[in-house]
ROPA-316510 format. One record per residue (C-alpha): residue in one letter; x, y, z. Coordinates in steps of 0.05 Angstrom, whole numbers, plus 32768, in hexadecimal, padded with zeros to 4 digits. Each point is the difference from the previous one (the first is absolute). Example, Ala and Ser with C-alpha at 12.3 -4.5 7.8 and 13.67 -1.06 7.14 Angstrom:
// ROPA-316510
a80F67FA6809C s801B80457FF3 
//
This chain:
// ROPA-316510
m800180008000 e80368032800F t80237FEE7FBC q7FBE80107FDF s7FF780438021 e8048800E7FF1 e7FF97FF17FB4 q7FBD80287FFE a8021803E8020 a80377FFE7FCD a7FCD7FFA7FC7 e7FD9803B8017 a80418026800B a80127FF17FB8 d7FB980137FE7 s800780408027 r803F80167FDF g7FEC7FEB7FBD e7FC3802A8004 g8026803E8020 e803780047FC9 p7FF5801B7FBB p7FEE7FD17FC6 q804880067FE2 v80237FEE8045 a7FD37FC5800B g80077FE57FC1 a804B80078003 q80057FDD8043 a7FD27FC77FEB a803C7FE07FDD r80277FFF8042 p800D7FBD8024 e7FE0801D8040 d7FBD80107FDC r80027FBB7FE8 l800B7FE18042 t7FCA802C8021 l7FCF7FEA7FC6 l80147FB9800C l7FF38008804A r7FBA801F7FF1 v7FEC7FC57FD0 r80197FD18035 a7FD58020803A q7FC580017FD2 t800B7FB77FEC k80047FE8804B q7FC180278012 q7FDC7FDD7FC4 l80187FC08016 l7FE780098046 e7FBD80147FE8 y7FF97FC27FD5 k80147FD6803B s7FCF801F802D m7FC87FEF7FCA f801A7FBA7FF8 d7FFE7FF4804C a7FB880238000 n7FE97FCD7FC6 e801B7FC3802A e7FDD80108040 k7FCC7FC7800D t7FB380118005 p7FD57FE8803C e7FE57FCD7FD2 q80427FE17FEE i800F7FFF804A m7FBF7FDA8011 q80127FD07FC9 e80467FF28018 k7FE67FF78045 q7FCD7FCE7FEA i80317FDA7FD8 e802C7FFD803E a7FC97FE6802C k7FEF7FCB7FCA i80467FEB7FFF e80017FFB804D e7FC27FD57FFB l80207FD27FCD e803B7FF88028 k7FD77FEB803F e7FD87FD07FD6 i80427FDF7FE8 e80197FFA8046 e7FC07FE08017 a80027FD37FC7 k80487FED8011 v7FEC7FF48047 a7FC27FD67FEC f802F7FD87FD0 e80317FF1803A m7FC97FEA802F k7FE07FD17FCD k80497FE57FF0 l800B7FF4804B a7FBC7FDF8007 l800C7FD57FC3 d80447FED801D r7FDD7FEB8041 m7FD07FD67FDE q80357FDA7FD8 l80287FF7803E s7FC27FE28027 s7FF17FD87FC5 a80457FE37FFF v80047FF38047 k7FBC7FDD7FFB k80177FD47FC9 h803D7FEF8026 l7FD87FEF803D e7FD57FD47FDA k80397FDB7FE4 i80267FF38042 n7FE57FD6803D t7FDC802F802D k80077FD4803B t804A80028006 s800C80487FDE v8026802D802B l7FE5803B7FDB m7FBC7FEC8014 d80107FFB8049 n802180427FFC m7FC3801D7FE0 k7FD37FE38032 q802F801B8038 i7FFB80447FE1 l7FB480007FFE s7FFF7FED8049 l802F8038800F n7FDD802F7FDA k7FB97FEC8024 l802580098042 v801A80447FED m7FBA80197FE8 k7FE37FE38041 s803080258029 q7FF3803E7FDB q7FB77FFD8006 e800B7FF7804F t802E803C7FFD r7FCC80297FDF d7FC97FEC802F l802D800F803C e801080447FE3 g7FB7800D7FF6 k7FF47FEB804B l8037802D8015 l7FE5803A7FDB d7FBB7FF6801C v802080018046 r8025803F7FF2 k7FBE801F7FE5 k7FDC7FEE8042 r803A80168026 l7FFE80417FDF q7FB48007800A l80057FF28047 k803A8031800A q7FDA80367FDB g7FC17FF0802B s802780038043 e801C80437FE9 r7FBA801A7FF2 k7FE87FE78043 l803B80218025 l7FF5803E7FDC e7FB47FFE8014 i80147FEF804B q8032803A8000 t7FCC802F7FE2 e7FCC7FE98034 k8032800B8038 n801280447FE3 k7FB480137FFF q7FF67FE78045 k8037802A8018 d7FE5803C7FDD d7FBD7FF48018 l801D7FFC804B r8027803B7FF4 s7FC280297FE7 m7FD77FE4803C e803780188032 n800180437FDE s7FB280057FFF g7FF97FF08048 k7FD47FBF7FF9 i80327FD98027 k7FFD802F803E t7FB47FFF7FFC i7FFF7FB27FFC q80327FFF803E q7FD4802D802B n7FC27FD77FEC l80237FC38013 e8016801D8047 t7FBB8018800C e7FE57FBB7FF3 i80347FE0802A q7FEF802F8039 i7FB37FF17FFA t800D7FB77FFD t802C80038041 v7FC980298024 i7FCC7FCA7FEA q80317FCB8017 h8006801E8043 v7FB880098008 f7FEF7FB57FEF q803A7FEC8032 y7FE3802C803A a7FBB7FE07FF2 v80197FBB8001 l802D8007803A s7FCA80248027 l7FD17FC77FF3 l80347FCC8013 w801880258042 p7FC77FED802E l80037FB87FEB l804B7FFC800D l7FF980248040 q7FC87FD38015 s80247FBD7FE9 t80458013801C g7FED8028803E s803F80287FF9 v800A80437FDE a80497FF17FEC i7FEB7FC17FE2 a7FC7801A7FDE h802A803B7FE4 g80367FCF7FE3 l7FCD7FD37FE0 s7FE480417FE2 r8042800F7FE2 s80067FBC7FE7 v7FC180027FDC a800C80467FE4 r803E7FE37FE2 a7FDF7FC67FE7 i7FCB802A7FDD f802980377FEB p80457FE97FF6 d8019803A7FD8 r7FFD8031803C g80377FE98027 t800C7FEB8048 n7FCF803A8016 p7FCA80017FCE c7FD8802E8020 p800F8044801C l7FCD7FF48039 h80317FC68014 r803680348008 q7FD2802B802A a7FEA7FC48027 d80497FEC8009 s801580498017 q7FC1800F802D p7FE87FD8803A l7FBE7FDD7FFA r7FCB802A8025 h7FC87FCA7FFE q7FF57FBB7FEF g7FD9800D7FBF s801E80047FBA p8047801F7FFF f7FF5801A7FB9 f7FCB8036800A t800D802E803E f7FD5803A8004 
//
């Protein structure tokens, strides 16, 4: 490209010189070798330019159209299909040839076995032994498959039990957390305190009722004990024993009136439980 630009520049310079000079001077210089060389360079540049144009036109004519490209692709696809068919035919031929060879070999062995004595034939014994071994191998393989299936079932059941236990543990943990939350909420809401107060009130009422029944029973028994024993001390001891038998959860002195009777002397021979 640089050479072409130089040649074109030289040709243009020569043209400018020729046009600027008078006709006589230009005609005189046309015979010089330098003018001839410039003319030759100019013709050479023009020839190269024309050659490039022709080459580009030739390349443009050689470009393939989309239809030609599609046809070439179809041809290539057909070639590949034919090659695959040839390979498949070769494989099928080889397989048939091997099958034919096996059939021929089996026929030859059969004919040979028919010719020889099968009772004393070592080959027949070997074949029988091979068949028995094959049966044993097949039986062992079947047993192995059965054992593998049972082992797989056991593993599945174990996995199911493990998943079930995990779910149960999660439910138990959730229930415990829920109970703890309920307990905290009850403690915070004051329900526990109210229940405790109600329980203490019920205990006090029950204690008072128990005392009343104790006083009534011992008051009824006191005259009988005093009459049967004839002694206040003995009657007092028997009344304590009866009170402990009837109300064992009240301790050694179940009735506060007993403590009063122990601390104060008897003022009359009547009941020690009611002193007015």
